DOTIZA-325221 format. One record per residue (C-alpha): residue in three letters; residue number from 1; x negated, y, z negated. Coordinates in pm, whole numbers. Each point is the difference from the previous one (the first is absolute). Layout:
N
+-----+-----+--------+--------+--------+
|  aa |   i |   east |  north |     up |
+-----+-----+--------+--------+--------+
| ALA | NUM |      X |      Y |      Z |
...
+-----+-----+--------+--------+--------+
//
This chain:
332
+-----+-----+--------+--------+--------+
|  aa |   i |   east |  north |     up |
+-----+-----+--------+--------+--------+
| MET |   1 |  -3326 |  -3879 |  -8077 |
| GLN |   2 |    -68 |    159 |   -337 |
| THR |   3 |    365 |      7 |    -85 |
| VAL |   4 |    -15 |   -379 |    103 |
| MET |   5 |   -241 |    -80 |   -217 |
| LYS |   6 |    140 |    223 |   -297 |
| ARG |   7 |    306 |   -215 |      4 |
| ASP |   8 |   -187 |   -312 |    -32 |
| THR |   9 |   -215 |     77 |   -296 |
| ASP |  10 |    331 |    106 |   -113 |
| THR |  11 |    150 |   -295 |     37 |
| LEU |  12 |   -309 |   -223 |   -176 |
| LEU |  13 |    119 |    237 |   -242 |
| SER |  14 |    327 |    -76 |    -89 |
| PHE |  15 |    -17 |   -348 |     18 |
| ALA |  16 |   -324 |    -41 |   -234 |
| GLY |  17 |    -24 |      4 |   -352 |
| PRO |  18 |   -212 |    242 |   -184 |
| GLU |  19 |   -306 |   -177 |     56 |
| MET |  20 |      1 |     -4 |    347 |
| SER |  21 |    175 |    357 |     17 |
| ILE |  22 |   -277 |    152 |   -194 |
| ALA |  23 |   -295 |   -178 |    222 |
| VAL |  24 |    188 |    120 |    322 |
| SER |  25 |     15 |    359 |   -139 |
| CYS |  26 |   -343 |     27 |   -111 |
| VAL |  27 |   -137 |   -151 |    308 |
| HIS |  28 |    220 |    227 |    196 |
| CYS |  29 |    -85 |    307 |   -201 |
| ALA |  30 |   -412 |    -70 |     46 |
| VAL |  31 |    -41 |   -148 |    364 |
| GLY |  32 |    323 |    144 |    180 |
| ILE |  33 |    181 |   -220 |    265 |
| ASP |  34 |   -125 |     40 |    365 |
| SER |  35 |    233 |    197 |    195 |
| SER |  36 |   -112 |    -63 |    362 |
| SER |  37 |     42 |   -419 |    -60 |
| ASP |  38 |    261 |   -231 |     10 |
| MET |  39 |   -285 |   -232 |   -220 |
| ILE |  40 |     38 |     30 |   -380 |
| ARG |  41 |   -352 |     64 |    -77 |
| ASN |  42 |    -18 |    -22 |   -373 |
| PRO |  43 |    -56 |   -376 |   -126 |
| MET |  44 |    244 |     68 |   -339 |
| LEU |  45 |    299 |    178 |    242 |
| ARG |  46 |    -79 |   -315 |    276 |
| ILE |  47 |     55 |   -228 |   -285 |
| ALA |  48 |    314 |    118 |   -113 |
| TYR |  49 |    160 |     92 |    287 |
| GLU |  50 |    -61 |   -407 |    111 |
| HIS |  51 |    175 |    -82 |   -315 |
| GLU |  52 |    280 |    190 |    131 |
| VAL |  53 |     33 |   -102 |    333 |
| ASN |  54 |    -72 |   -397 |    -27 |
| THR |  55 |    276 |   -166 |   -125 |
| LEU |  56 |   -188 |   -234 |   -157 |
| PHE |  57 |     -9 |    246 |   -321 |
| HIS |  58 |    342 |     22 |     30 |
| ARG |  59 |    172 |   -216 |   -280 |
| SER |  60 |    333 |     61 |    175 |
| LYS |  61 |   -159 |   -148 |    237 |
| LEU |  62 |    -90 |   -352 |   -144 |
| CYS |  63 |    190 |   -215 |    119 |
| ASN |  64 |   -103 |    103 |    432 |
| ASN |  65 |   -390 |    -28 |   -114 |
| PHE |  66 |     45 |   -333 |   -199 |
| ASN |  67 |    186 |   -303 |     -8 |
| ILE |  68 |    139 |    -37 |   -314 |
| GLU |  69 |    205 |   -334 |     29 |
| GLN |  70 |   -325 |   -148 |     71 |
| TRP |  71 |   -139 |     84 |   -323 |
| TYR |  72 |    229 |   -221 |   -167 |
| SER |  73 |    118 |   -265 |    244 |
| CYS |  74 |    -90 |   -342 |    -43 |
| LYS |  75 |     29 |   -264 |    303 |
| LEU |  76 |    174 |   -238 |   -194 |
| GLU |  77 |     35 |   -243 |    323 |
| ASP |  78 |   -389 |    -40 |    -13 |
| CYS |  79 |    -16 |   -120 |   -379 |
| PRO |  80 |     90 |   -359 |   -156 |
| PRO |  81 |    364 |     -1 |   -182 |
| ASP |  82 |   -158 |    -57 |   -309 |
| VAL |  83 |   -195 |    357 |     72 |
| SER |  84 |    277 |    181 |    175 |
| ALA |  85 |    219 |    -80 |   -329 |
| LYS |  86 |   -236 |    189 |   -215 |
| PHE |  87 |      3 |    330 |    203 |
| ILE |  88 |    146 |    310 |   -178 |
| GLN |  89 |    121 |    266 |    273 |
| LEU |  90 |   -126 |    337 |   -103 |
| ASP |  91 |     27 |    377 |    167 |
| LEU |  92 |    -67 |    379 |     11 |
| ASP |  93 |    119 |    121 |   -339 |
| GLY |  94 |     21 |    307 |   -178 |
| GLY |  95 |   -335 |    -94 |   -171 |
| THR |  96 |   -179 |    -33 |    342 |
| SER |  97 |    144 |    285 |    100 |
| SER |  98 |   -105 |    215 |   -249 |
| PHE |  99 |   -330 |   -116 |     29 |
| LEU | 100 |    -29 |     64 |    363 |
| ASP | 101 |    141 |    347 |    -65 |
| GLN | 102 |   -279 |     88 |   -215 |
| SER | 103 |   -234 |   -143 |    241 |
| TYR | 104 |    125 |    235 |    287 |
| GLN | 105 |    -43 |    256 |   -190 |
| LYS | 106 |   -334 |    -47 |   -157 |
| SER | 107 |   -126 |    -21 |    365 |
| ASP | 108 |     95 |    327 |     63 |
| TRP | 109 |   -233 |    150 |   -273 |
| LEU | 110 |   -310 |    109 |    218 |
| ILE | 111 |   -219 |     88 |   -224 |
| THR | 112 |     11 |   -250 |   -241 |
| GLN | 113 |    -23 |   -258 |    287 |
| LEU | 114 |   -302 |    194 |    150 |
| TRP | 115 |   -178 |    -26 |   -335 |
| HIS | 116 |     82 |   -386 |    -37 |
| SER | 117 |   -139 |    -41 |    364 |
| VAL | 118 |   -324 |    167 |   -106 |
| VAL | 119 |    -33 |   -158 |   -302 |
| LYS | 120 |     57 |   -353 |    164 |
| SER | 121 |   -236 |     53 |    261 |
| LEU | 122 |   -261 |     97 |   -219 |
| THR | 123 |     40 |   -271 |   -282 |
| SER | 124 |    127 |   -319 |    210 |
| TRP | 125 |   -314 |   -125 |     67 |
| PHE | 126 |   -122 |    -69 |   -348 |
| VAL | 127 |    363 |    -39 |   -177 |
| SER | 128 |    305 |   -184 |     74 |
| THR | 129 |    301 |    101 |    130 |
| THR | 130 |    221 |    -81 |   -319 |
| SER | 131 |   -258 |    210 |   -206 |
| ILE | 132 |      0 |    319 |    242 |
| ASN | 133 |    381 |    -18 |    -26 |
| GLY | 134 |    -37 |    -52 |   -356 |
| TRP | 135 |   -206 |    373 |    -79 |
| LEU | 136 |    208 |    131 |    258 |
| GLY | 137 |    352 |    -89 |   -125 |
| ARG | 138 |     86 |    -96 |    385 |
| GLY | 139 |    124 |   -292 |    186 |
| ALA | 140 |    301 |   -153 |   -262 |
| MET | 141 |    109 |   -299 |    106 |
| PHE | 142 |    401 |   -141 |     17 |
| ILE | 143 |    109 |   -399 |    -12 |
| PHE | 144 |    345 |     35 |   -121 |
| SER | 145 |    237 |    264 |   -169 |
| HIS | 146 |    162 |    -75 |   -387 |
| ALA | 147 |    318 |   -153 |    159 |
| GLN | 148 |   -234 |   -220 |    205 |
| PHE | 149 |   -226 |   -143 |   -216 |
| GLU | 150 |    324 |    -89 |   -216 |
| GLN | 151 |    148 |   -202 |    274 |
| LEU | 152 |   -307 |   -172 |     44 |
| ILE | 153 |    -43 |   -133 |   -381 |
| SER | 154 |    414 |    -32 |    -25 |
| LYS | 155 |     62 |     16 |   -375 |
| PRO | 156 |    251 |    148 |   -152 |
| LYS | 157 |     96 |    385 |      9 |
| SER | 158 |    -63 |      2 |   -403 |
| TRP | 159 |   -324 |   -220 |     37 |
| GLN | 160 |   -308 |    152 |   -169 |
| GLY | 161 |   -346 |   -177 |     14 |
| ASP | 162 |   -260 |     46 |   -263 |
| LYS | 163 |   -355 |    -68 |    231 |
| LEU | 164 |    -81 |    128 |    300 |
| LEU | 165 |   -378 |    -13 |    145 |
| ASP | 166 |    -60 |    132 |    364 |
| LEU | 167 |   -365 |    -81 |    176 |
| GLY | 168 |   -117 |    224 |    234 |
| ALA | 169 |    257 |    246 |   -114 |
| GLY | 170 |   -193 |    288 |    197 |
| ASP | 171 |    120 |    359 |   -140 |
| GLY | 172 |    322 |   -168 |   -205 |
| ARG | 173 |    279 |    145 |    250 |
| VAL | 174 |    139 |   -350 |    126 |
| THR | 175 |    -73 |    -84 |   -414 |
| ASP | 176 |    219 |    309 |    -85 |
| ILE | 177 |    274 |   -192 |    190 |
| MET | 178 |    -16 |   -318 |   -195 |
| ALA | 179 |    -48 |    168 |   -342 |
| SER | 180 |    322 |     83 |    -77 |
| PHE | 181 |     94 |   -377 |    -26 |
| PHE | 182 |   -245 |    -97 |   -292 |
| THR | 183 |   -126 |    146 |   -304 |
| SER | 184 |   -377 |    -58 |     28 |
| ILE | 185 |   -161 |     71 |    320 |
| SER | 186 |   -361 |    -91 |     38 |
| ALA | 187 |   -228 |     20 |    342 |
| THR | 188 |   -352 |    -91 |    172 |
| GLU | 189 |   -154 |    170 |    232 |
| ALA | 190 |   -365 |      6 |    172 |
| SER | 191 |    -57 |    369 |     87 |
| GLY | 192 |    -81 |    239 |   -275 |
| PRO | 193 |    218 |    314 |     97 |
| MET | 194 |    279 |   -204 |     29 |
| ARG | 195 |    -44 |   -155 |   -350 |
| THR | 196 |     -4 |    355 |   -119 |
| ARG | 197 |    310 |     96 |    158 |
| LEU | 198 |    176 |   -304 |   -121 |
| LEU | 199 |   -137 |     67 |   -329 |
| SER | 200 |    142 |    354 |    -10 |
| LYS | 201 |    336 |   -148 |     72 |
| GLY | 202 |    -24 |   -203 |   -314 |
| TYR | 203 |    -51 |   -309 |    125 |
| SER | 204 |   -214 |   -271 |   -160 |
| VAL | 205 |   -277 |    -68 |    201 |
| LEU | 206 |   -160 |   -327 |      0 |
| GLY | 207 |   -382 |   -119 |    154 |
| ILE | 208 |     72 |   -170 |    310 |
| ASP | 209 |   -204 |   -298 |   -204 |
| GLU | 210 |    182 |     11 |   -308 |
| TRP | 211 |    412 |    -30 |     89 |
| ASN | 212 |    -71 |   -378 |     93 |
| GLN | 213 |   -174 |    -89 |   -341 |
| GLU | 214 |    279 |    188 |   -226 |
| ASP | 215 |    256 |   -217 |   -184 |
| ASP | 216 |    235 |    228 |     74 |
| LYS | 217 |    315 |   -116 |    213 |
| TYR | 218 |    195 |    215 |    274 |
| ASP | 219 |    355 |    -10 |    117 |
| VAL | 220 |   -127 |    127 |    314 |
| ILE | 221 |   -334 |     24 |    146 |
| SER | 222 |     22 |    165 |    344 |
| CYS | 223 |   -279 |    -28 |    269 |
| LEU | 224 |     40 |    267 |    260 |
| ASN | 225 |   -198 |     11 |    330 |
| LEU | 226 |   -300 |   -125 |   -236 |
| LEU | 227 |    -23 |   -371 |    146 |
| ASP | 228 |   -145 |    106 |    314 |
| ARG | 229 |   -235 |    247 |   -143 |
| CYS | 230 |   -150 |   -200 |   -239 |
| ASP | 231 |   -294 |   -245 |    -48 |
| CYS | 232 |    172 |   -332 |   -144 |
| PRO | 233 |    397 |     36 |     83 |
| ASN | 234 |     55 |   -367 |    -88 |
| THR | 235 |   -186 |     32 |   -359 |
| ILE | 236 |    215 |    291 |    -58 |
| LEU | 237 |    324 |   -166 |     80 |
| LYS | 238 |    -92 |   -267 |   -204 |
| ASP | 239 |    -94 |    248 |   -306 |
| ILE | 240 |    335 |    147 |     67 |
| ARG | 241 |    173 |   -336 |    -60 |
| ARG | 242 |   -183 |    -46 |   -302 |
| CYS | 243 |     59 |    325 |   -163 |
| LEU | 244 |    396 |     22 |    106 |
| LYS | 245 |    235 |    -95 |   -260 |
| PRO | 246 |    230 |   -334 |     83 |
| GLU | 247 |    273 |    175 |    145 |
| GLY | 248 |   -222 |    304 |    149 |
| LEU | 249 |    -28 |    142 |    354 |
| ALA | 250 |   -260 |     64 |    220 |
| ILE | 251 |     33 |    270 |    286 |
| ALA | 252 |   -225 |    -22 |    241 |
| ALA | 253 |    -34 |    238 |    324 |
| LEU | 254 |   -209 |    -65 |    300 |
| VAL | 255 |    -25 |    182 |    324 |
| LEU | 256 |     19 |   -269 |    292 |
| PRO | 257 |   -161 |    -83 |    200 |
| TYR | 258 |   -250 |    -87 |   -186 |
| LYS | 259 |   -355 |    113 |    -11 |
| PRO | 260 |   -182 |     75 |   -306 |
| PHE | 261 |   -283 |    160 |   -101 |
| VAL | 262 |   -163 |    143 |   -325 |
| GLU | 263 |   -103 |    377 |    -92 |
| SER | 264 |   -361 |     32 |   -102 |
| GLY | 265 |    -78 |    362 |    -46 |
| ALA | 266 |     49 |    129 |    363 |
| ALA | 267 |     -5 |   -347 |    164 |
| LYS | 268 |    243 |   -273 |     77 |
| ILE | 269 |   -151 |   -326 |    -46 |
| HIS | 270 |    168 |   -381 |     83 |
| PRO | 271 |    172 |   -164 |   -341 |
| LYS | 272 |   -184 |   -266 |   -214 |
| GLU | 273 |    341 |   -195 |     37 |
| ARG | 274 |    261 |      9 |    323 |
| LEU | 275 |    380 |   -113 |   -128 |
| SER | 276 |    165 |   -274 |    215 |
| ILE | 277 |    188 |    212 |    243 |
| SER | 278 |     59 |   -153 |    343 |
| GLY | 279 |    186 |     89 |    341 |
| ARG | 280 |      4 |    314 |    208 |
| THR | 281 |    344 |    186 |    -70 |
| TRP | 282 |     81 |    158 |   -317 |
| GLU | 283 |    293 |   -256 |    -64 |
| ASN | 284 |   -266 |   -302 |    105 |
| GLN | 285 |   -247 |    146 |   -338 |
| VAL | 286 |    327 |     83 |   -185 |
| THR | 287 |     64 |   -367 |     26 |
| SER | 288 |   -344 |   -107 |    -60 |
| PHE | 289 |    -42 |    182 |   -315 |
| ILE | 290 |    339 |   -131 |   -123 |
| GLN | 291 |    -89 |   -335 |     86 |
| VAL | 292 |   -326 |    -32 |    -70 |
| VAL | 293 |   -202 |    275 |   -187 |
| ALA | 294 |    250 |     46 |   -285 |
| PRO | 295 |     25 |   -384 |    -61 |
| GLU | 296 |   -400 |     -6 |    -12 |
| ASN | 297 |     -7 |    214 |   -253 |
| GLY | 298 |    285 |   -100 |   -211 |
| PHE | 299 |    276 |    194 |     93 |
| GLU | 300 |    345 |    -35 |    193 |
| VAL | 301 |    127 |    332 |    200 |
| VAL | 302 |    373 |     43 |   -131 |
| ARG | 303 |     81 |    304 |    245 |
| PHE | 304 |   -190 |    222 |    258 |
| THR | 305 |     46 |    313 |    193 |
| ARG | 306 |   -155 |    189 |    317 |
| LEU | 307 |   -100 |    377 |   -120 |
| PRO | 308 |   -209 |    292 |    169 |
| TYR | 309 |   -268 |     59 |   -246 |
| LEU | 310 |    -46 |    417 |     46 |
| CYS | 311 |   -257 |    216 |    -77 |
| GLU | 312 |     -6 |    372 |    -13 |
| GLY | 313 |   -131 |    155 |    329 |
| ASP | 314 |   -242 |    312 |    129 |
| LEU | 315 |    -86 |    222 |    229 |
| SER | 316 |     85 |   -301 |    307 |
| VAL | 317 |    297 |   -127 |   -131 |
| PRO | 318 |    307 |     49 |   -273 |
| PHE | 319 |    -85 |   -393 |   -168 |
| TYR | 320 |   -158 |   -316 |    126 |
| HIS | 321 |    185 |   -320 |     -9 |
| LEU | 322 |    -71 |   -372 |    -31 |
| ILE | 323 |    245 |   -279 |    -13 |
| ASP | 324 |     -3 |   -189 |   -343 |
| ALA | 325 |     91 |   -348 |    -83 |
| VAL | 326 |    130 |     14 |   -394 |
| PHE | 327 |     30 |   -309 |   -155 |
| VAL | 328 |    150 |    -80 |   -342 |
| LEU | 329 |   -117 |   -329 |   -174 |
| LYS | 330 |     32 |   -188 |   -280 |
| PRO | 331 |   -201 |   -259 |   -176 |
| LYS | 332 |     49 |   -388 |    133 |
+-----+-----+--------+--------+--------+
//
C-alpha cells in the first residue's frame, strides 16, 4: 500500500505546477502519508488528488463538462423577425480559450486558492465581493475577446476611435481588450481596490457621480454587467445617451434572466429603479430589452449576441459562468 500511495503522490507532483508541487512535498515531509489506509488523510493532498481525478478540472474535458454550444446559441425562432435579424453568431475563439486556459491553471494553485478562501471568509461579512477580489487580484472576468469586440462594433479594420468610457470597469481586464481601439481611455468603478488597479494601468478614473457631468463626448461607452448591479439603470442609460457623440455607440452586457441587486458593503439590496424587462426565457427578455428598454431610454439596438460571462474559479471549480446578452446601441 505504501508503494501505491507513493505512486499517487508522484502523480500529483508530475501534473502540479511549482506551487502545488512545493505544497504537496512540504506536507508529505512534515506529516507523511498513512501507509495502512486507502484514504489520503492530508487535506492538501486530498484536494490535489481531487483535482487530478475529477475531470471537471481537466481543460481537455471542457466540452464533456459544459454545453459550449448553449453558451452562444439563441433560439431565433422564439424572437420576432425584426429582433432575430439583429443577432450575430459568435463562438468559442482563441481569446476565450486563452482565458479558460489561464483559469484552469490558476485553479490548481492550491496555496493561493486556500489563502483567497481564508481571506474571503474573514472579510465577506463587511466587505463586498468586488473589493475583496480587488485586494487579492482574483476573480478576473471575461466577456468578449479582441476579435469578438471588433465584430460587435463593426468598424473598418483601420478604424481608431478617440474616446472610450468603460462604466463599472472592475479591475480593467475587459477594458484592456477594448483599449487598443481608442486613443483615450476613461473608466468608472465604485470599489476602491478596483479603482487602484485601474489607475495602475494608466486609465483615467472618473467619479461615479462625475462622468455624466463632463462636457466630453465619447465614441463608445461600455456598460458591461452593470445595469443589473446598479441603483438607477434607466438613469445611467439616459446619461450614456447624452454623453455619446452623435455617431457614437453604447455596448451593454446584461445577465439574463434579469435578477438585479446592488452591493452595499457585504449586503445585497434592491435597486431604486428596474429595467422594464419582461418574459420568462432568455429570448423573451432580449426581445423586451430591444423593443421596450432601449427605446424608453433613447436608443435603438443595432445588433446583439449571446456570450458566456466568465470568471476565474477557485478550489471548487476552474471557472464560473453566466449567460450574457450583449447589445450594441446607437442614439435614436
